[in-house]
N, C-alpha and C positions, 0 to 999 in steps of 0.2 A: 504494500500500500504506500503510495507516494504521499509525502507531506504536502500541506497546502492550507489555504484558507477554508474555513467552514462557514458557509453562508447562512443567513437568517432562517431561510425556510427549513433547512436541515435541523437547526436548533429547535424551531417551533414544532416540527414533527416529533422530535425526540421528547419534548416537554408535554405534548398533547396526547394523552393516552387514548383519546377517542378517535383519532384520525387513522385511516388505513395505513399510512406510511410510518406510524409510530414504531413498530417493531424493528423494521430495517434501519430506521434512523437512529434509534437508541443503540442498536447493535453496532452501527458504524461509530457512533460517538464513544461507546465503551471500548471498541477496538482501537480507536485513535488514542484514547487515554492509556492504553496498555502498550503502545508501540514507542519506540525511541525516537520517532521523527519529530519534526518541528511543525506544530499545529498552530494556526493563527486565527484570531478574530480581529476585527477592526472596531474602533470606537463607534463607527456608523452602524455596523452589524449589531453591536451590543445595544445601542439605543433603539434600533429598529425592533430587536427582539423584545426589549422592555415595553415598547409602545404597543406592539401587537399582542403579546402574551398577557397583558393586563387589561386589554380593551374588550369590554363585554359585548360589543357589537361585532367584533372581528373574531375573537377567540372563543370557541364554544363554551369552555369552562375556564374563564380567565383566572390567571394566577394573581395572588396578592403581590404587590411590588417587592416585598421582602422575599417571597418564594422565587420570583423571577431573578432577582439579584443573586440569591443563593445558588440558583442553577448555573448562572454565568460564573460566579465566584469559584464554584467547585471545579469548573473547567480551567479557569485562569490560574488556580492554585495547583494544578496538575503539572508535574515536570514535563517539559516539552511543549506546553501551551504558552502562548504569548499574545500580547496585544500589539497589533501593527499600528503605528502612528505616523502621520505625515511628517516629513522632514523638509529640509531647505529646497530640494529639487521638485517638490510636489506640484507647484503651479505649472512648471514646464511639462511635467508628465501629464498633468490634467489637460493642458492645451493639446498635446499630441493625441491623447485618447479621444478628445472631443473632435479633433480634425479627422480621425479615422472612423468615427461612429456613423452608422447609416442615417439616423435621424435623432441627434442629441437634443432631447427636449423632455420636460416634465419629469415624471417619476423615474425615467431612465437614469437621471443623475445620481440616484442612490447607487446604481450599479457602476456608473462611470467613476464615481468616487472610489469605489473598491478597485476597479480596473486601474485607475491612476496610482493608487497606493501599491498595487501589485507591481506595476511597471517600475515605480520609484525604488522599490525594495528588491526587485529581481525575483519576485515570486511568480511562478508560471502556472500553478494548479489551483483550481477552486472546486470545492465539493458543493454542488448546488443542484436544485431541480429547476432553477430559473433559466429558461432557454435564451433570455436576452444576452447572457454572457457569451453565447456562441458567435456573436458578431465581432467580438474582439479577437483578432487573428493570433495574437501572441499569448492567449490564455488557453490552457487545456481545461475543459469542463468535464467533470466526472460527476455523474448522478448516482449517489450511493443507495438511493431508494427505488431506482427504476426497476419495474417489474418486467421480467422476461416473459414474453408471451410465446408459448410453444407454437411451432408452425402448424398450419392446418394440413390434415392428411386427406 
């Protein structure tokens, strides 16, 4: 398993026992916690997780803020997990990502910010179910909860 960034949706699936992706997402998170790789979250991903997981209109069984913070803190206190933060090259990387995006507008900027951080820090892999990341050619997108559908016979 390659190290990389773990996106918001994978965290939300792992935290939400009622969603169909819960079991594979939680298994992935637990596997990442047990490997010696470098696993990353971003400030934006953490805040987005906090926003969605505590929002009663979005999250079916919303977490209390302390529960959501505890979920993230457990990951960030695990050896091999770290918080990726913008550095001095971030603005130039952001400009490059925006220039290469198909239609950089609106909510895509959540993903553009992550892509710019990845470019700035030399991170190439993101674990996500968000297909918007497929438009960034220098990022390898891995969906750890994708269900394999057996071929029709």
